[in-house]
N, C-alpha and C positions, 0 to 999 in steps of 0.2 A: 715462798723466799723468790726473790728477785733476783735475775740474771745475774746479778750482779757479785749478790754475795754467793750464788752459784759458781760462779767462776772463780772468785777468790781464795773458795772453801776447796776447790777442785785441783786448784793452779798456784795458790800462792798468788803474791804479789806479784809483778815483772819488775814493776821498777821503770820510770818514764826516760825513753830515750835510753833503756839500756844502763848503762850504770854511771852516767854525762857527772864528770866534774862540773866543781860551782861554776854556775855563769857561765855554763857552754847553751844555755836557753834563755830562747828572746821569749819574753812573759807578754800573755794580751795585756790590755793596759784592761783595767776595772775601776770602779770608784771603792774609793780607800775610805773607811770613816773612822775616825782616829775615837781611841778609849771601845772598841765594839768588841763584844762575847760571839763568839759562835751559837748558834742557838741548837740545844738540844731537845731529841724529842722522844721516842720509845725503846727498848731494848733493841739491840741488834745481833746480830753476832759475832763473835769472833773468827778472823780471820785463822784458820786450820794453823799455820807455822807460827800464829801468838802464842796457840795455847800448846804446841811443841817448844816454842821457845821458856814457855811459864816452867816445861816439867824439867828445859835444864839448868834454868835460872831460876829458881824460886823465892828468891828470895825478893828479884825483879820486881815480880808480881805480887807479894802478900802484902795486905793491906797494913797500914804502921795502926801500930800498938797506941791507946794514949799518951802513954809512955814516952815513944818514940816521935811522936809530934813534933814537927819544927817550925820556924817565923819563917813566909816567905820574905825574901831579900824585899828591901822597900828602894822605889825612887831610880836612881841613874847605878847606883850599884846591883843589882837585878838584874838591868840593861846590860852593861857590863859584863857581867858574867855568863850571860848569853851570846854577846858579840866573843867573847873570849872562847868562848865553848864550841861553837859553833865552827869557826875558823878552824883551831886546834883540830878538829876531827877531821873538817875537810882536807886539811894536808894531810893528817897522820894517813888516814886509810887510800888505798889505789883503788880506783873504780875495777871490778871485773861485772862481768856480764858472769850471775849464777842461777843454775838448773832453781825454775820453780816446781818440778815432781813434788807432789807431797812427800814420795818417799828418800828426794833427796837431801831439798831446798833444807837451810837450818836458819837461823838467825845468829847471831854471833856477835859479840860484845869485845869491841877493841880491834879486831881480826887488822893483818898488813893490808889485806884487801877486801873487799866487798862492793856488795850492793847498796840502795836505800834503806832496806832493811837495818841492815848490820849501824849504819850511819845513825839513825836514826834512834836504835836503843843504846848504842855507847854514848851519843849523846845525853840523852836521859840517865845514862848509868853516872857518867861523872857529875851531871847536877847533883843526882840523891849523894853521892859522895863528899861533895859539897856544902851540904846543907839540908837542901830544898828539898820543900813537903815530896811526897811522892803526886798527890792528887791535883796541884798544879803542873804535871808535867805528864801531858798525856799522848799520846802515841795516835794517829791518825791518820783513815786511808782516804785518799784523794782519786781523782781521774783528774790528770793532765792531756797536754795537746791530743786529739787521737784518740780521745777516751782509757787511754793507760794507766795503771793502775801505779800507786805510787806512795810511798812512807815516808811522814814527816813527824816532827815533833811539836806540841804545841806548847808554849809556854804560860798559864795561864796568870797575870800581874795582875793587878790590884786595877788599873785602870782598861784593860784589854787584852786578848790570847795574840801572842807574839808566836811568828814559825818558823824552824829552825829547819833547815832544807839543805841537802848536799848538791842540789842544782843554782843556790844564791848561796853566795857570803857573805850577803845579808841580812841579818833578822829583820823578820817583814812583818807589819798587822796580817794577819787572817786574811784579810779582802784584801792586801794587795797581790798578791801571790798568783791568782789566774784561776784558782783549778777549781773545783766541783767535787765539796765534799762533803764524803759517803759514811763514815762512822768514825767513832773515836773513842776512847780508852771511858770511862764513868770515874770522874771526879769522886765518887764515896766509895767505891773498890775499884781497884787497877784490873781484878780479871775480868771483869766485867765491862761491855761496849755499849756504846747509843747513838742511834741514827742521828743523824746531826743535817744542818742545814736546808737547802730547799728537798733534798732529797730524801731526809726525816719526815720534812712536811709534808710532802708528798704519798711516803708511807701512813703515815697517820690517817691523813684523809682519808686513801683507798682505806683502812682497816672501819675506821668510824662509818665508811659506805656500807661495808660488805654486813656491817651490824647493822645495821636499821633495813636492810633486804630482808623483806619476806621469805623463809625458806619456803 
């Protein structure tokens, strides 16, 4: 298990820049490829606080039954909904630094004040209430400036992955956020997580190399 996952399991996700409000962070420039998706690799451990979240909010993490599956909103309608929810939740929750202690930390839907985790799960909750399929709304762990853990919501549209973030008022393509991508909820089951991006690629390469190494 990498040091990244050990630290997240032990202390939860601290949230980049504490409890900063939208547009308070200056992002590093990145090359944006329109219509691209985050690369997914092997299974990953879910953050400990996500496991606790699923215990407290079971329906948020239950897979959709075939009879409950919804169609993804199309085109500009989907983007308008994402912008509306991102802006509304960023405005509704007052930023607050919260404990990352495994015993005290808790992700909460629609609190009056909270950190990045609360913003992300609230946005996902609201979009699900608006009829979005759970498979298209995926919490993701990233590393922001200085290597600090941060949680965002990824919306998988038909033409690319978009990011809803409490540190930005705009909904952006995933590769315009300037983050290092670590892990994300699986699209097939919201209780499972997968390693993503270059981090996931390196993990897979290391695992394959270890399998080829003679004992």
